[in-house]
C-alpha positions in Angstrom: 105.0 119.8 103.3 108.2 120.6 101.3 111.8 120.8 102.7 115.0 121.9 101.2 117.5 119.2 102.5 121.1 120.2 102.6 123.4 118.1 100.5 126.7 119.3 102.1 127.5 117.0 105.0 128.7 119.8 107.3 125.5 121.7 106.8 123.5 118.5 107.6 125.5 117.7 110.7 125.1 121.3 111.9 121.3 120.8 111.5 121.2 123.7 109.1 117.8 122.7 107.8 115.4 125.4 106.7 112.0 125.3 108.1 109.7 123.1 106.1 107.3 125.0 103.9 103.6 124.1 104.0 101.9 123.8 100.7 98.9 126.2 100.7 95.4 125.3 99.5 96.1 127.0 96.2 99.3 124.8 95.7 101.8 127.6 96.4 104.7 127.4 98.9 107.7 129.2 100.1 111.0 128.1 101.6 113.3 130.7 103.2 116.7 130.9 104.9 118.4 128.5 102.5 122.2 128.2 102.3 124.3 125.8 100.2 123.2 123.1 97.8 119.7 121.9 98.6 117.4 119.1 97.4 113.7 119.8 97.4 111.9 116.9 99.1 108.2 116.3 99.7 107.3 115.0 103.2 104.1 113.0 103.7 103.3 112.5 100.0 99.8 111.1 99.4 100.0 107.3 99.3 100.8 106.0 95.8 102.3 109.3 94.6 106.0 110.1 94.1 107.8 113.3 93.2 108.5 113.0 89.5 110.5 116.3 89.1 111.1 119.8 90.5 111.2 122.4 87.7 112.4 126.0 87.6 112.8 128.1 84.5 112.4 125.0 82.4 115.3 123.1 84.2 115.1 120.1 86.5 116.3 120.9 90.0 116.0 117.3 90.9 119.0 116.1 89.1 121.0 119.3 89.5 120.1 120.7 92.9 120.4 124.5 93.3 123.1 126.2 95.2 121.7 128.9 97.6 123.6 132.0 98.9 122.6 135.2 100.5 120.2 137.1 98.1 119.6 134.1 95.8 115.9 133.6 95.1 114.4 130.9 92.8 110.8 131.7 91.9 108.0 129.8 90.1 109.3 126.4 91.1 106.9 123.5 90.2 107.0 120.3 92.1 105.4 117.6 89.9 103.8 114.6 91.6 102.9 111.4 89.7 101.0 108.2 90.4 102.6 106.9 87.1 105.4 104.9 88.6 106.8 101.5 87.7 107.3 98.3 89.7 110.1 95.8 89.7 109.7 92.5 91.5 111.4 89.2 91.5 113.1 86.4 93.3 116.5 84.6 93.4 117.3 81.9 90.8 116.8 78.4 92.2 120.1 77.1 93.7 121.5 80.6 94.3 119.4 81.5 97.3 121.0 81.6 100.7 120.1 78.9 103.3 117.6 81.4 104.7 115.6 82.6 101.6 115.3 86.1 103.1 119.0 86.5 103.9 119.9 88.8 100.9 119.5 92.4 99.8 118.6 93.9 96.3 120.0 97.1 95.0 118.2 98.7 92.1 119.8 101.7 90.6 119.9 103.7 87.3 122.1 102.4 84.6 123.0 106.0 83.6 125.6 106.9 86.1 125.0 110.6 85.7 121.5 110.1 87.2 123.0 108.8 90.4 124.0 112.3 91.4 120.5 112.1 92.9 120.5 108.6 94.2 117.4 109.2 96.3 115.5 109.5 93.1 117.2 106.7 91.1 118.4 104.0 93.6 116.6 101.7 96.0 117.7 99.1 98.5 115.2 96.6 99.5 115.1 93.3 101.5 113.0 90.4 100.5 109.5 89.8 101.8 108.3 86.8 103.8 108.2 84.4 100.8 111.8 85.3 99.7 110.7 87.6 96.8 111.3 91.3 96.5 109.3 94.3 95.3 110.3 97.9 94.4 107.1 99.7 93.6 108.1 103.4 93.4 110.5 103.6 90.4 110.4 106.3 87.7 110.5 105.0 84.1 114.0 104.3 82.9 116.8 101.7 82.6 117.9 100.1 85.8 120.5 97.6 87.1 119.4 95.2 89.8 121.9 93.2 92.0 121.1 90.6 94.6 123.8 90.4 97.3 124.2 88.8 100.7 122.3 90.7 103.4 125.4 92.1 105.0 127.1 93.2 101.8 125.5 96.6 101.6 127.0 99.5 103.4 124.1 101.5 105.0 126.1 104.8 104.8 127.4 104.4 101.3 124.6 102.7 99.2 123.3 106.0 97.7 126.8 106.9 96.4 127.5 106.5 92.7 131.1 105.3 93.3 129.9 102.7 95.7 127.1 101.4 93.4 129.6 100.9 90.6 130.9 97.9 92.6 127.7 96.1 91.9 127.4 96.8 88.1 129.3 93.7 86.9 126.9 91.3 88.7 123.8 93.2 88.0 120.8 92.5 85.6 119.7 95.3 83.3 115.9 96.0 83.0 114.1 98.8 81.3 110.8 100.1 82.8 108.3 102.2 80.9 105.6 104.3 82.4 103.4 102.2 84.8 105.4 99.0 83.8 105.3 96.1 86.2 108.1 93.6 85.5 109.3 90.5 87.3 112.9 89.3 87.0 115.0 86.4 88.4 118.4 87.4 90.0 121.4 85.3 90.8 123.0 86.0 94.2 126.4 87.6 93.6 129.3 87.8 96.1 130.4 90.8 98.0 131.9 93.4 95.6 
C-alpha cells in the first residue's frame, strides 16, 4: 500500500491525508485527491525491504517531494524497493557508558545536510539493545554521522529536523557505508548539545 503523506503541518493536523493506494497485481497504483507537498511512503513493506527511491520523469521525488495543486498530475511514477541496505552497529567506548549501559540514544544521520530535507530516509534514532549495543539495519549506502547521547537528550518532536541534527555534528563519528555493508563502530557518549 502506498500513501502520499502531507509535509505541511497544517495539512497533517487537519488530517488531509489522501486515501492510501493499493498496489495492483501488475505493480500499478493510483493516488488521488492530493494537495500540497507530499512524500510518497510505502506501508507494510515486505520484511527486509526498504524504499530506495521514488522516480518520475528521471527525477527523484524522495529528496524533493512534489507539490500538488488542482489539476496537477504526475504519471509513470516508479517506486523502487531494495533489499540492498546497509547496517551500522556498535557500542559505547569503555568508561563512557552511563551507569545503566542502556541509558543512551544513538542518532545516525546523513553527513550531507542537503539530504536531511528528507530525514525519514536519511536519519535514524535508536536505543541500545539488552546488552548495551545498538544496531541500525535499514540504511541506504552513503556517508553518515553517528552520535551517542544521554537517553533524555533527544527531542522526540525535532529529531528529524536538519537544524536540530546540526547540534550533534561536533560530537559525532563519521562512517561511510557501501551497498550491503555491515560496519561496527565504537562511540563516545557526548553531552547534551
